[in-house]
N, C-alpha and C positions, 0 to 999 in steps of 0.2 A: 305814663298812664296816670290819669287822674284818680285819686282815691275818693270814694264817696261813702259816707256813713249815714245811717238814719238816726233820727232823734225825735223826741216828742215835739209836736207843734205847739202844745201848751203844757208845759211841764207840771206834773202833779206835785212836785216838791217846791213849787213856787220860787224857782231860781236858786235853790240852796246847794246845787251841785251834787245831788244825790242820785240822779238818774244814771243808769249804767253807761250811757254814751260818754259820760265824763271820763271814764277810765280810758276809753279809746282816744278821745280828744287829748288827754294828758300825755299818753304815750306818743302820739303823733307829734305833739309839741316838743317832747323830750328829744326826739330824733329829727326835729326840724323838717318834717314832711308836710307839705300843704295838702289840704283836703277840702272837699265840699260836703255840705250837709243837706240831706233831703228830709224835710220835716213832715211828720205824719200825724194825723188825728188818730184818736183811739179807734174810730170806725175804720179808717184806712189800714190800720195795722192788722185787722182781721180779714181783709179782702184777699182774694187769690193772688193778686199781683205781689203783695208783700209776703204772703205765706209761701210763695215760691222761693223767696230769699231766706225767710226764717220760718221753719215749719210750725212754730208755736205762736207766731204772730206777735212777737215782742221786738224790742230794740235793745241794743244796736245791731245793725248788720254792717258788713264791710264789703265793698266792691272795688276791685282793681283789675281792669282788663276783663278777662274771663273768669276771674276768681271771685267767688261769693262765700263769705264766712258769716257765721253767727256765733254767739256766746263770747262775752267779753274776754274771758281767759284765753280762749283759742285765738282770738284776734291779737291779743298781746304777745302770745308765743310766736305767731306768724311775723309780727313786726320785729320782734327781737331776733328772729332768724334772718331777716332782711337787712336790719340796721344795727349798728353797734350802739352800745350804751344802755340797753335794757336788760341784758343778762351778761354775767361775767364771761370772759373768754376761757378761763380755766375750766376744764371739764367737770371736776368735782364741785367747784363753786357754782357752776351753772346748774348742775343737777340739784344742789341744795336749794338754789333760788326757785327752781321750778317746783320743788316740793313745797316751798312756802307759798307759792301761787295757789297750789291745790289746797293748802291749809286755810288760806284766806277764804276761798270760795266754798270749801266743803266742811270745814270744822268751825270756823269763826262766824261766817256770814249767816247761816241758816237761822239760828236762834235770834240774831239781831234783826234780820229782815222780818221774821215771824212776829217779833214784838211790834214792829211798825205797823204791820197789817192788823194785829189784834187791837191796837189802840184806836185804829180807824174803823174797823168793821165789827168789832165785838164788844165795844164799850158798854152797850146797853144790855148785854147778855148776863144772866145770873152767874155764869162761870168766869166772868171777866177777871175779877180780882185774883182768883185761884190760878187761872191761866197765866196772868201777868207775873205773879210771884214765881211760878215754876220757870218761866222763861228768864226772868231776872237772875234766878239762882244759877241756871245753866250758863248764862252770859258771864256772870262773875267767875265761874269756874274756868271758863275759857280765857278770860282776861287775867286771872291769877297766873295761869301757865304762860300766857303770852308775855306778861310783864316780867315774869321771872326769866324768861329766855332773853328778852331784850336787854334787861339790866340797864347799864349806862351807855350802851352802844347807840350810835346814831341810826343805824339801819338793821334790818333783820339778820343779814348775814354779810358782813363786810361792807361793800360799797352799795350805793343805791341801785335798785333794780326794779323790774316789773313786779316783783313780789311786793315791794313797798307800795307801788301804785295801787294794787288790789287791796292790800291790807288797810291802807289809810282810807280808801274810799269806803270800805266796810265799816271801819271805826267811826268815821264821820257821821254815820247814821245815828250814833248815840248822843250827839250834841243835843243838849236840852233835857236829857233824861236824868242827869245827875250820876249816872253809873260810871262813866269814864273818868270823872274827876277824882275818883278814889285811887287812881293809878297815875301819879304825877309823871312818871317816865313815858307812859303812853300818850298823855296830853302833850308833852313836849315833842314826842315823836310825830304826832299829827301836825302840830304847829310847824315843825321843821320842814315837813313835806309841803305844807301849804305855802311856805315862804319861797319855794322854788319858783323861778320865773315861768317855767313851763306849766306848772300847776295854775298859776295866776292867769296866764293867757287862756288856758282851757276853761277855767271857771268864768272868766269874763265873757267868753264866747257863748257858753251855755246860758249864762245869766241874761245876755242880750236877747236871746230867743224869748225868754219869759217876759222881759220888759216890753218887747215888741208886741207880744200877745195881749198884754194888759191894755 
């Protein structure tokens, strides 16, 4: 059965690999699964046809046979259940990796994503500087703890897993802010992940969409 995912027709991140379909592309590349991409405009994302797949009118979605999924974390868990290499085989290690998947999406990502939105949508507002300082403080608290956990390890918990895919795609959103650079081990962690061939293939595929749109 052919796997089909959805992605932005014209990426708002200008081909920087930040859109969440990147996570699914990367995971599919890690497990050597071919896939097709259906590109959507912002208008099409809010139409009934797409909202039947994703109730909130966002991307990515995942279709395989009669199965339709949304939410990148859920899609990665599904892929890990179907294909080896995204989660450890040992039960305890697998549970820890899944916990780190939730940590990436629920603990680390929200303030980082909010910072991106604030810098785009609220820059001209009188509360902008105060809001930005508050978010930066929270982000640094999260990174303090994440950096302490990672230490000099290559990955979050033993071998590379779907948790690292999610965490790295979250951290990459900080490029250009000057925040991540205060944590050399996290910078090295992101660079190590970006050097993986599967990541590079996924990045190139997503970048090609932006280049074509230009």
